[in-house]
mmCIF entry with sequence, helices, sheets and N, C-alpha, C, O atoms, coordinates in Angstrom:
data_MODEL
# 
_entry.id   MODEL 
# 
_entity.id                         1 
_entity.type                       polymer 
_entity.pdbx_number_of_molecules   1 
# 
_entity_poly.entity_id                      1 
_entity_poly.type                           'polypeptide(L)' 
_entity_poly.nstd_linkage                   no 
_entity_poly.nstd_monomer                   no 
_entity_poly.pdbx_seq_one_letter_code       MNLRPIHTEQDYKNALKSVSPLFDDEPEPGTPEGDYFDVMITLIELCR 
_entity_poly.pdbx_seq_one_letter_code_can   MNLRPIHTEQDYKNALKSVSPLFDDEPEPGTPEGDYFDVMITLIELCR 
_entity_poly.pdbx_strand_id                 A 
# 
loop_
_entity_poly_seq.entity_id 
_entity_poly_seq.num 
_entity_poly_seq.mon_id 
_entity_poly_seq.hetero 
1 1  MET n 
1 2  ASN n 
1 3  LEU n 
1 4  ARG n 
1 5  PRO n 
1 6  ILE n 
1 7  HIS n 
1 8  THR n 
1 9  GLU n 
1 10 GLN n 
1 11 ASP n 
1 12 TYR n 
1 13 LYS n 
1 14 ASN n 
1 15 ALA n 
1 16 LEU n 
1 17 LYS n 
1 18 SER n 
1 19 VAL n 
1 20 SER n 
1 21 PRO n 
1 22 LEU n 
1 23 PHE n 
1 24 ASP n 
1 25 ASP n 
1 26 GLU n 
1 27 PRO n 
1 28 GLU n 
1 29 PRO n 
1 30 GLY n 
1 31 THR n 
1 32 PRO n 
1 33 GLU n 
1 34 GLY n 
1 35 ASP n 
1 36 TYR n 
1 37 PHE n 
1 38 ASP n 
1 39 VAL n 
1 40 MET n 
1 41 ILE n 
1 42 THR n 
1 43 LEU n 
1 44 ILE n 
1 45 GLU n 
1 46 LEU n 
1 47 CYS n 
1 48 ARG n 
# 
_struct_asym.id          A 
_struct_asym.entity_id   1 
# 
loop_
_struct_conf.conf_type_id 
_struct_conf.id 
_struct_conf.pdbx_PDB_helix_id 
_struct_conf.beg_label_comp_id 
_struct_conf.beg_label_asym_id 
_struct_conf.beg_label_seq_id 
_struct_conf.pdbx_beg_PDB_ins_code 
_struct_conf.end_label_comp_id 
_struct_conf.end_label_asym_id 
_struct_conf.end_label_seq_id 
_struct_conf.pdbx_end_PDB_ins_code 
_struct_conf.beg_auth_comp_id 
_struct_conf.beg_auth_asym_id 
_struct_conf.beg_auth_seq_id 
_struct_conf.end_auth_comp_id 
_struct_conf.end_auth_asym_id 
_struct_conf.end_auth_seq_id 
_struct_conf.pdbx_PDB_helix_class 
_struct_conf.details 
_struct_conf.pdbx_PDB_helix_length 
HELX_P HELX_P1 AA1 GLU A 9  ? ASP A 24 ? GLU A 9  ASP A 24 1 ? 16 
HELX_P HELX_P2 AA2 PRO A 32 ? LEU A 46 ? PRO A 32 LEU A 46 1 ? 15 
# 
_struct_conf_type.id          HELX_P 
_struct_conf_type.criteria    ? 
_struct_conf_type.reference   ? 
# 
loop_
_atom_site.group_PDB 
_atom_site.id 
_atom_site.type_symbol 
_atom_site.label_atom_id 
_atom_site.label_alt_id 
_atom_site.label_comp_id 
_atom_site.label_asym_id 
_atom_site.label_entity_id 
_atom_site.label_seq_id 
_atom_site.pdbx_PDB_ins_code 
_atom_site.Cartn_x 
_atom_site.Cartn_y 
_atom_site.Cartn_z 
_atom_site.occupancy 
_atom_site.B_iso_or_equiv 
_atom_site.pdbx_formal_charge 
_atom_site.auth_seq_id 
_atom_site.auth_comp_id 
_atom_site.auth_asym_id 
_atom_site.auth_atom_id 
_atom_site.pdbx_PDB_model_num 
ATOM 1   N N  . MET A 1 1  ? 0.852   -1.164 0.000   1.00 0.00 ? 1  MET A N  1 
ATOM 2   C CA . MET A 1 1  ? 0.000   0.000  0.000   1.00 0.00 ? 1  MET A CA 1 
ATOM 3   C C  . MET A 1 1  ? 0.902   1.232  0.000   1.00 0.00 ? 1  MET A C  1 
ATOM 4   O O  . MET A 1 1  ? 1.739   1.395  0.888   1.00 0.00 ? 1  MET A O  1 
ATOM 5   N N  . ASN A 1 2  ? 0.729   2.088  -0.988  1.00 0.00 ? 2  ASN A N  1 
ATOM 6   C CA . ASN A 1 2  ? 1.537   3.296  -1.092  1.00 0.00 ? 2  ASN A CA 1 
ATOM 7   C C  . ASN A 1 2  ? 0.660   4.502  -0.752  1.00 0.00 ? 2  ASN A C  1 
ATOM 8   O O  . ASN A 1 2  ? -0.057  5.023  -1.607  1.00 0.00 ? 2  ASN A O  1 
ATOM 9   N N  . LEU A 1 3  ? 0.727   4.932  0.492   1.00 0.00 ? 3  LEU A N  1 
ATOM 10  C CA . LEU A 1 3  ? -0.092  6.047  0.965   1.00 0.00 ? 3  LEU A CA 1 
ATOM 11  C C  . LEU A 1 3  ? 0.779   7.263  1.226   1.00 0.00 ? 3  LEU A C  1 
ATOM 12  O O  . LEU A 1 3  ? 1.899   7.158  1.726   1.00 0.00 ? 3  LEU A O  1 
ATOM 13  N N  . ARG A 1 4  ? 0.232   8.422  0.873   1.00 0.00 ? 4  ARG A N  1 
ATOM 14  C CA . ARG A 1 4  ? 0.916   9.684  1.135   1.00 0.00 ? 4  ARG A CA 1 
ATOM 15  C C  . ARG A 1 4  ? -0.115  10.691 1.616   1.00 0.00 ? 4  ARG A C  1 
ATOM 16  O O  . ARG A 1 4  ? -1.289  10.590 1.260   1.00 0.00 ? 4  ARG A O  1 
ATOM 17  N N  . PRO A 1 5  ? 0.302   11.651 2.411   1.00 0.00 ? 5  PRO A N  1 
ATOM 18  C CA . PRO A 1 5  ? -0.629  12.709 2.810   1.00 0.00 ? 5  PRO A CA 1 
ATOM 19  C C  . PRO A 1 5  ? -1.089  13.505 1.584   1.00 0.00 ? 5  PRO A C  1 
ATOM 20  O O  . PRO A 1 5  ? -0.389  13.568 0.573   1.00 0.00 ? 5  PRO A O  1 
ATOM 21  N N  . ILE A 1 6  ? -2.251  14.099 1.689   1.00 0.00 ? 6  ILE A N  1 
ATOM 22  C CA . ILE A 1 6  ? -2.777  14.946 0.629   1.00 0.00 ? 6  ILE A CA 1 
ATOM 23  C C  . ILE A 1 6  ? -2.539  16.391 1.058   1.00 0.00 ? 6  ILE A C  1 
ATOM 24  O O  . ILE A 1 6  ? -3.202  16.907 1.957   1.00 0.00 ? 6  ILE A O  1 
ATOM 25  N N  . HIS A 1 7  ? -1.571  17.036 0.389   1.00 0.00 ? 7  HIS A N  1 
ATOM 26  C CA . HIS A 1 7  ? -1.208  18.407 0.741   1.00 0.00 ? 7  HIS A CA 1 
ATOM 27  C C  . HIS A 1 7  ? -1.682  19.429 -0.290  1.00 0.00 ? 7  HIS A C  1 
ATOM 28  O O  . HIS A 1 7  ? -2.027  20.558 0.059   1.00 0.00 ? 7  HIS A O  1 
ATOM 29  N N  . THR A 1 8  ? -1.696  19.036 -1.532  1.00 0.00 ? 8  THR A N  1 
ATOM 30  C CA . THR A 1 8  ? -1.978  19.993 -2.607  1.00 0.00 ? 8  THR A CA 1 
ATOM 31  C C  . THR A 1 8  ? -3.218  19.573 -3.387  1.00 0.00 ? 8  THR A C  1 
ATOM 32  O O  . THR A 1 8  ? -3.738  18.469 -3.226  1.00 0.00 ? 8  THR A O  1 
ATOM 33  N N  . GLU A 1 9  ? -3.669  20.485 -4.232  1.00 0.00 ? 9  GLU A N  1 
ATOM 34  C CA . GLU A 1 9  ? -4.792  20.179 -5.116  1.00 0.00 ? 9  GLU A CA 1 
ATOM 35  C C  . GLU A 1 9  ? -4.437  19.020 -6.044  1.00 0.00 ? 9  GLU A C  1 
ATOM 36  O O  . GLU A 1 9  ? -5.281  18.174 -6.341  1.00 0.00 ? 9  GLU A O  1 
ATOM 37  N N  . GLN A 1 10 ? -3.187  18.984 -6.500  1.00 0.00 ? 10 GLN A N  1 
ATOM 38  C CA . GLN A 1 10 ? -2.760  17.883 -7.375  1.00 0.00 ? 10 GLN A CA 1 
ATOM 39  C C  . GLN A 1 10 ? -2.747  16.556 -6.616  1.00 0.00 ? 10 GLN A C  1 
ATOM 40  O O  . GLN A 1 10 ? -3.135  15.530 -7.176  1.00 0.00 ? 10 GLN A O  1 
ATOM 41  N N  . ASP A 1 11 ? -2.313  16.551 -5.364  1.00 0.00 ? 11 ASP A N  1 
ATOM 42  C CA . ASP A 1 11 ? -2.366  15.342 -4.537  1.00 0.00 ? 11 ASP A CA 1 
ATOM 43  C C  . ASP A 1 11 ? -3.810  14.849 -4.433  1.00 0.00 ? 11 ASP A C  1 
ATOM 44  O O  . ASP A 1 11 ? -4.077  13.651 -4.527  1.00 0.00 ? 11 ASP A O  1 
ATOM 45  N N  . TYR A 1 12 ? -4.733  15.789 -4.238  1.00 0.00 ? 12 TYR A N  1 
ATOM 46  C CA . TYR A 1 12 ? -6.158  15.458 -4.123  1.00 0.00 ? 12 TYR A CA 1 
ATOM 47  C C  . TYR A 1 12 ? -6.664  14.826 -5.412  1.00 0.00 ? 12 TYR A C  1 
ATOM 48  O O  . TYR A 1 12 ? -7.349  13.804 -5.379  1.00 0.00 ? 12 TYR A O  1 
ATOM 49  N N  . LYS A 1 13 ? -6.329  15.428 -6.539  1.00 0.00 ? 13 LYS A N  1 
ATOM 50  C CA . LYS A 1 13 ? -6.756  14.890 -7.834  1.00 0.00 ? 13 LYS A CA 1 
ATOM 51  C C  . LYS A 1 13 ? -6.165  13.504 -8.070  1.00 0.00 ? 13 LYS A C  1 
ATOM 52  O O  . LYS A 1 13 ? -6.848  12.613 -8.577  1.00 0.00 ? 13 LYS A O  1 
ATOM 53  N N  . ASN A 1 14 ? -4.912  13.323 -7.707  1.00 0.00 ? 14 ASN A N  1 
ATOM 54  C CA . ASN A 1 14 ? -4.267  12.013 -7.868  1.00 0.00 ? 14 ASN A CA 1 
ATOM 55  C C  . ASN A 1 14 ? -4.933  10.959 -6.995  1.00 0.00 ? 14 ASN A C  1 
ATOM 56  O O  . ASN A 1 14 ? -5.111  9.816  -7.417  1.00 0.00 ? 14 ASN A O  1 
ATOM 57  N N  . ALA A 1 15 ? -5.299  11.343 -5.784  1.00 0.00 ? 15 ALA A N  1 
ATOM 58  C CA . ALA A 1 15 ? -5.976  10.405 -4.884  1.00 0.00 ? 15 ALA A CA 1 
ATOM 59  C C  . ALA A 1 15 ? -7.329  9.992  -5.464  1.00 0.00 ? 15 ALA A C  1 
ATOM 60  O O  . ALA A 1 15 ? -7.680  8.812  -5.456  1.00 0.00 ? 15 ALA A O  1 
ATOM 61  N N  . LEU A 1 16 ? -8.078  10.961 -5.961  1.00 0.00 ? 16 LEU A N  1 
ATOM 62  C CA . LEU A 1 16 ? -9.365  10.644 -6.585  1.00 0.00 ? 16 LEU A CA 1 
ATOM 63  C C  . LEU A 1 16 ? -9.185  9.710  -7.780  1.00 0.00 ? 16 LEU A C  1 
ATOM 64  O O  . LEU A 1 16 ? -9.949  8.763  -7.965  1.00 0.00 ? 16 LEU A O  1 
ATOM 65  N N  . LYS A 1 17 ? -8.177  9.988  -8.573  1.00 0.00 ? 17 LYS A N  1 
ATOM 66  C CA . LYS A 1 17 ? -7.905  9.163  -9.760  1.00 0.00 ? 17 LYS A CA 1 
ATOM 67  C C  . LYS A 1 17 ? -7.542  7.728  -9.366  1.00 0.00 ? 17 LYS A C  1 
ATOM 68  O O  . LYS A 1 17 ? -7.920  6.779  -10.053 1.00 0.00 ? 17 LYS A O  1 
ATOM 69  N N  . SER A 1 18 ? -6.819  7.576  -8.274  1.00 0.00 ? 18 SER A N  1 
ATOM 70  C CA . SER A 1 18 ? -6.380  6.234  -7.875  1.00 0.00 ? 18 SER A CA 1 
ATOM 71  C C  . SER A 1 18 ? -7.524  5.363  -7.353  1.00 0.00 ? 18 SER A C  1 
ATOM 72  O O  . SER A 1 18 ? -7.475  4.139  -7.479  1.00 0.00 ? 18 SER A O  1 
ATOM 73  N N  . VAL A 1 19 ? -8.552  5.983  -6.770  1.00 0.00 ? 19 VAL A N  1 
ATOM 74  C CA . VAL A 1 19 ? -9.661  5.187  -6.230  1.00 0.00 ? 19 VAL A CA 1 
ATOM 75  C C  . VAL A 1 19 ? -10.870 5.115  -7.154  1.00 0.00 ? 19 VAL A C  1 
ATOM 76  O O  . VAL A 1 19 ? -11.746 4.275  -6.955  1.00 0.00 ? 19 VAL A O  1 
ATOM 77  N N  . SER A 1 20 ? -10.930 5.971  -8.147  1.00 0.00 ? 20 SER A N  1 
ATOM 78  C CA . SER A 1 20 ? -12.084 5.983  -9.061  1.00 0.00 ? 20 SER A CA 1 
ATOM 79  C C  . SER A 1 20 ? -12.438 4.607  -9.615  1.00 0.00 ? 20 SER A C  1 
ATOM 80  O O  . SER A 1 20 ? -13.611 4.234  -9.580  1.00 0.00 ? 20 SER A O  1 
ATOM 81  N N  . PRO A 1 21 ? -11.485 3.840  -10.121 1.00 0.00 ? 21 PRO A N  1 
ATOM 82  C CA . PRO A 1 21 ? -11.842 2.532  -10.673 1.00 0.00 ? 21 PRO A CA 1 
ATOM 83  C C  . PRO A 1 21 ? -12.414 1.569  -9.628  1.00 0.00 ? 21 PRO A C  1 
ATOM 84  O O  . PRO A 1 21 ? -13.151 0.645  -9.974  1.00 0.00 ? 21 PRO A O  1 
ATOM 85  N N  . LEU A 1 22 ? -12.081 1.778  -8.374  1.00 0.00 ? 22 LEU A N  1 
ATOM 86  C CA . LEU A 1 22 ? -12.528 0.867  -7.324  1.00 0.00 ? 22 LEU A CA 1 
ATOM 87  C C  . LEU A 1 22 ? -14.011 1.039  -6.988  1.00 0.00 ? 22 LEU A C  1 
ATOM 88  O O  . LEU A 1 22 ? -14.611 0.151  -6.381  1.00 0.00 ? 22 LEU A O  1 
ATOM 89  N N  . PHE A 1 23 ? -14.601 2.162  -7.372  1.00 0.00 ? 23 PHE A N  1 
ATOM 90  C CA . PHE A 1 23 ? -16.021 2.367  -7.114  1.00 0.00 ? 23 PHE A CA 1 
ATOM 91  C C  . PHE A 1 23 ? -16.887 1.442  -7.956  1.00 0.00 ? 23 PHE A C  1 
ATOM 92  O O  . PHE A 1 23 ? -17.984 1.070  -7.538  1.00 0.00 ? 23 PHE A O  1 
ATOM 93  N N  . ASP A 1 24 ? -16.406 1.066  -9.137  1.00 0.00 ? 24 ASP A N  1 
ATOM 94  C CA . ASP A 1 24 ? -17.163 0.168  -10.016 1.00 0.00 ? 24 ASP A CA 1 
ATOM 95  C C  . ASP A 1 24 ? -17.179 -1.265 -9.503  1.00 0.00 ? 24 ASP A C  1 
ATOM 96  O O  . ASP A 1 24 ? -18.125 -2.013 -9.751  1.00 0.00 ? 24 ASP A O  1 
ATOM 97  N N  . ASP A 1 25 ? -16.139 -1.637 -8.795  1.00 0.00 ? 25 ASP A N  1 
ATOM 98  C CA . ASP A 1 25 ? -16.018 -2.994 -8.267  1.00 0.00 ? 25 ASP A CA 1 
ATOM 99  C C  . ASP A 1 25 ? -15.324 -2.910 -6.908  1.00 0.00 ? 25 ASP A C  1 
ATOM 100 O O  . ASP A 1 25 ? -14.137 -3.212 -6.783  1.00 0.00 ? 25 ASP A O  1 
ATOM 101 N N  . GLU A 1 26 ? -16.089 -2.491 -5.891  1.00 0.00 ? 26 GLU A N  1 
ATOM 102 C CA . GLU A 1 26 ? -15.499 -2.257 -4.570  1.00 0.00 ? 26 GLU A CA 1 
ATOM 103 C C  . GLU A 1 26 ? -14.814 -3.507 -4.038  1.00 0.00 ? 26 GLU A C  1 
ATOM 104 O O  . GLU A 1 26 ? -15.385 -4.597 -4.070  1.00 0.00 ? 26 GLU A O  1 
ATOM 105 N N  . PRO A 1 27 ? -13.584 -3.343 -3.547  1.00 0.00 ? 27 PRO A N  1 
ATOM 106 C CA . PRO A 1 27 ? -12.871 -4.489 -2.986  1.00 0.00 ? 27 PRO A CA 1 
ATOM 107 C C  . PRO A 1 27 ? -13.493 -4.950 -1.668  1.00 0.00 ? 27 PRO A C  1 
ATOM 108 O O  . PRO A 1 27 ? -14.162 -4.183 -0.975  1.00 0.00 ? 27 PRO A O  1 
ATOM 109 N N  . GLU A 1 28 ? -13.260 -6.198 -1.346  1.00 0.00 ? 28 GLU A N  1 
ATOM 110 C CA . GLU A 1 28 ? -13.764 -6.779 -0.101  1.00 0.00 ? 28 GLU A CA 1 
ATOM 111 C C  . GLU A 1 28 ? -13.081 -6.136 1.102   1.00 0.00 ? 28 GLU A C  1 
ATOM 112 O O  . GLU A 1 28 ? -11.860 -5.979 1.108   1.00 0.00 ? 28 GLU A O  1 
ATOM 113 N N  . PRO A 1 29 ? -13.859 -5.763 2.122   1.00 0.00 ? 29 PRO A N  1 
ATOM 114 C CA . PRO A 1 29 ? -13.254 -5.253 3.352   1.00 0.00 ? 29 PRO A CA 1 
ATOM 115 C C  . PRO A 1 29 ? -12.302 -6.295 3.954   1.00 0.00 ? 29 PRO A C  1 
ATOM 116 O O  . PRO A 1 29 ? -12.559 -7.498 3.905   1.00 0.00 ? 29 PRO A O  1 
ATOM 117 N N  . GLY A 1 30 ? -11.213 -5.804 4.516   1.00 0.00 ? 30 GLY A N  1 
ATOM 118 C CA . GLY A 1 30 ? -10.257 -6.691 5.165   1.00 0.00 ? 30 GLY A CA 1 
ATOM 119 C C  . GLY A 1 30 ? -9.178  -7.226 4.247   1.00 0.00 ? 30 GLY A C  1 
ATOM 120 O O  . GLY A 1 30 ? -8.210  -7.827 4.714   1.00 0.00 ? 30 GLY A O  1 
ATOM 121 N N  . THR A 1 31 ? -9.330  -7.017 2.943   1.00 0.00 ? 31 THR A N  1 
ATOM 122 C CA . THR A 1 31 ? -8.283  -7.406 2.002   1.00 0.00 ? 31 THR A CA 1 
ATOM 123 C C  . THR A 1 31 ? -7.320  -6.229 1.847   1.00 0.00 ? 31 THR A C  1 
ATOM 124 O O  . THR A 1 31 ? -7.679  -5.107 2.203   1.00 0.00 ? 31 THR A O  1 
ATOM 125 N N  . PRO A 1 32 ? -6.122  -6.444 1.332   1.00 0.00 ? 32 PRO A N  1 
ATOM 126 C CA . PRO A 1 32 ? -5.221  -5.307 1.114   1.00 0.00 ? 32 PRO A CA 1 
ATOM 127 C C  . PRO A 1 32 ? -5.854  -4.222 0.229   1.00 0.00 ? 32 PRO A C  1 
ATOM 128 O O  . PRO A 1 32 ? -5.692  -3.030 0.493   1.00 0.00 ? 32 PRO A O  1 
ATOM 129 N N  . GLU A 1 33 ? -6.566  -4.637 -0.810  1.00 0.00 ? 33 GLU A N  1 
ATOM 130 C CA . GLU A 1 33 ? -7.225  -3.671 -1.691  1.00 0.00 ? 33 GLU A CA 1 
ATOM 131 C C  . GLU A 1 33 ? -8.349  -2.934 -0.961  1.00 0.00 ? 33 GLU A C  1 
ATOM 132 O O  . GLU A 1 33 ? -8.530  -1.729 -1.141  1.00 0.00 ? 33 GLU A O  1 
ATOM 133 N N  . GLY A 1 34 ? -9.095  -3.661 -0.142  1.00 0.00 ? 34 GLY A N  1 
ATOM 134 C CA . GLY A 1 34 ? -10.170 -3.060 0.641   1.00 0.00 ? 34 GLY A CA 1 
ATOM 135 C C  . GLY A 1 34 ? -9.639  -2.070 1.656   1.00 0.00 ? 34 GLY A C  1 
ATOM 136 O O  . GLY A 1 34 ? -10.218 -1.002 1.854   1.00 0.00 ? 34 GLY A O  1 
ATOM 137 N N  . ASP A 1 35 ? -8.529  -2.426 2.304   1.00 0.00 ? 35 ASP A N  1 
ATOM 138 C CA . ASP A 1 35 ? -7.909  -1.516 3.271   1.00 0.00 ? 35 ASP A CA 1 
ATOM 139 C C  . ASP A 1 35 ? -7.420  -0.248 2.579   1.00 0.00 ? 35 ASP A C  1 
ATOM 140 O O  . ASP A 1 35 ? -7.611  0.856  3.088   1.00 0.00 ? 35 ASP A O  1 
ATOM 141 N N  . TYR A 1 36 ? -6.787  -0.412 1.415   1.00 0.00 ? 36 TYR A N  1 
ATOM 142 C CA . TYR A 1 36 ? -6.312  0.740  0.640   1.00 0.00 ? 36 TYR A CA 1 
ATOM 143 C C  . TYR A 1 36 ? -7.488  1.654  0.297   1.00 0.00 ? 36 TYR A C  1 
ATOM 144 O O  . TYR A 1 36 ? -7.405  2.870  0.466   1.00 0.00 ? 36 TYR A O  1 
ATOM 145 N N  . PHE A 1 37 ? -8.574  1.067  -0.181  1.00 0.00 ? 37 PHE A N  1 
ATOM 146 C CA . PHE A 1 37 ? -9.762  1.822  -0.555  1.00 0.00 ? 37 PHE A CA 1 
ATOM 147 C C  . PHE A 1 37 ? -10.306 2.591  0.651   1.00 0.00 ? 37 PHE A C  1 
ATOM 148 O O  . PHE A 1 37 ? -10.592 3.784  0.542   1.00 0.00 ? 37 PHE A O  1 
ATOM 149 N N  . ASP A 1 38 ? -10.448 1.934  1.779   1.00 0.00 ? 38 ASP A N  1 
ATOM 150 C CA . ASP A 1 38 ? -10.976 2.579  2.993   1.00 0.00 ? 38 ASP A CA 1 
ATOM 151 C C  . ASP A 1 38 ? -10.096 3.745  3.450   1.00 0.00 ? 38 ASP A C  1 
ATOM 152 O O  . ASP A 1 38 ? -10.599 4.820  3.776   1.00 0.00 ? 38 ASP A O  1 
ATOM 153 N N  . VAL A 1 39 ? -8.794  3.524  3.470   1.00 0.00 ? 39 VAL A N  1 
ATOM 154 C CA . VAL A 1 39 ? -7.872  4.565  3.927   1.00 0.00 ? 39 VAL A CA 1 
ATOM 155 C C  . VAL A 1 39 ? -7.881  5.748  2.964   1.00 0.00 ? 39 VAL A C  1 
ATOM 156 O O  . VAL A 1 39 ? -7.908  6.900  3.397   1.00 0.00 ? 39 VAL A O  1 
ATOM 157 N N  . MET A 1 40 ? -7.860  5.473  1.666   1.00 0.00 ? 40 MET A N  1 
ATOM 158 C CA . MET A 1 40 ? -7.851  6.554  0.685   1.00 0.00 ? 40 MET A CA 1 
ATOM 159 C C  . MET A 1 40 ? -9.147  7.369  0.746   1.00 0.00 ? 40 MET A C  1 
ATOM 160 O O  . MET A 1 40 ? -9.111  8.597  0.666   1.00 0.00 ? 40 MET A O  1 
ATOM 161 N N  . ILE A 1 41 ? -10.277 6.697  0.884   1.00 0.00 ? 41 ILE A N  1 
ATOM 162 C CA . ILE A 1 41 ? -11.551 7.415  0.986   1.00 0.00 ? 41 ILE A CA 1 
ATOM 163 C C  . ILE A 1 41 ? -11.560 8.300  2.222   1.00 0.00 ? 41 ILE A C  1 
ATOM 164 O O  . ILE A 1 41 ? -12.051 9.427  2.169   1.00 0.00 ? 41 ILE A O  1 
ATOM 165 N N  . THR A 1 42 ? -11.033 7.813  3.319   1.00 0.00 ? 42 THR A N  1 
ATOM 166 C CA . THR A 1 42 ? -10.946 8.613  4.557   1.00 0.00 ? 42 THR A CA 1 
ATOM 167 C C  . THR A 1 42 ? -10.082 9.847  4.331   1.00 0.00 ? 42 THR A C  1 
ATOM 168 O O  . THR A 1 42 ? -10.479 10.952 4.700   1.00 0.00 ? 42 THR A O  1 
ATOM 169 N N  . LEU A 1 43 ? -8.906  9.674  3.729   1.00 0.00 ? 43 LEU A N  1 
ATOM 170 C CA . LEU A 1 43 ? -8.022  10.809 3.462   1.00 0.00 ? 43 LEU A CA 1 
ATOM 171 C C  . LEU A 1 43 ? -8.690  11.833 2.540   1.00 0.00 ? 43 LEU A C  1 
ATOM 172 O O  . LEU A 1 43 ? -8.609  13.039 2.771   1.00 0.00 ? 43 LEU A O  1 
ATOM 173 N N  . ILE A 1 44 ? -9.337  11.344 1.513   1.00 0.00 ? 44 ILE A N  1 
ATOM 174 C CA . ILE A 1 44 ? -10.001 12.238 0.558   1.00 0.00 ? 44 ILE A CA 1 
ATOM 175 C C  . ILE A 1 44 ? -11.105 13.017 1.244   1.00 0.00 ? 44 ILE A C  1 
ATOM 176 O O  . ILE A 1 44 ? -11.240 14.220 1.021   1.00 0.00 ? 44 ILE A O  1 
ATOM 177 N N  . GLU A 1 45 ? -11.898 12.355 2.075   1.00 0.00 ? 45 GLU A N  1 
ATOM 178 C CA . GLU A 1 45 ? -12.990 13.032 2.781   1.00 0.00 ? 45 GLU A CA 1 
ATOM 179 C C  . GLU A 1 45 ? -12.469 14.104 3.728   1.00 0.00 ? 45 GLU A C  1 
ATOM 180 O O  . GLU A 1 45 ? -13.090 15.156 3.879   1.00 0.00 ? 45 GLU A O  1 
ATOM 181 N N  . LEU A 1 46 ? -11.342 13.844 4.361   1.00 0.00 ? 46 LEU A N  1 
ATOM 182 C CA . LEU A 1 46 ? -10.760 14.822 5.296   1.00 0.00 ? 46 LEU A CA 1 
ATOM 183 C C  . LEU A 1 46 ? -10.284 16.080 4.579   1.00 0.00 ? 46 LEU A C  1 
ATOM 184 O O  . LEU A 1 46 ? -10.189 17.145 5.191   1.00 0.00 ? 46 LEU A O  1 
ATOM 185 N N  . CYS A 1 47 ? -9.989  15.967 3.307   1.00 0.00 ? 47 CYS A N  1 
ATOM 186 C CA . CYS A 1 47 ? -9.460  17.095 2.550   1.00 0.00 ? 47 CYS A CA 1 
ATOM 187 C C  . CYS A 1 47 ? -10.535 17.929 1.888   1.00 0.00 ? 47 CYS A C  1 
ATOM 188 O O  . CYS A 1 47 ? -10.234 18.979 1.322   1.00 0.00 ? 47 CYS A O  1 
ATOM 189 N N  . ARG A 1 48 ? -11.761 17.495 1.944   1.00 0.00 ? 48 ARG A N  1 
ATOM 190 C CA . ARG A 1 48 ? -12.831 18.248 1.274   1.00 0.00 ? 48 ARG A CA 1 
ATOM 191 C C  . ARG A 1 48 ? -13.115 19.538 1.974   1.00 0.00 ? 48 ARG A C  1 
ATOM 192 O O  . ARG A 1 48 ? -13.986 20.295 1.545   1.00 0.00 ? 48 ARG A O  1 
# 
């Protein structure tokens, strides 16, 4: 899992881009992909 803080508008856009495909086929909770999705969504929500 490659996570980074969201500091800039470009970081925010990159974060949205990285999780966009996962909305079509949400990963199972508790899997590495599911954990990545949950953490990224949390970070994105905090930056709104």
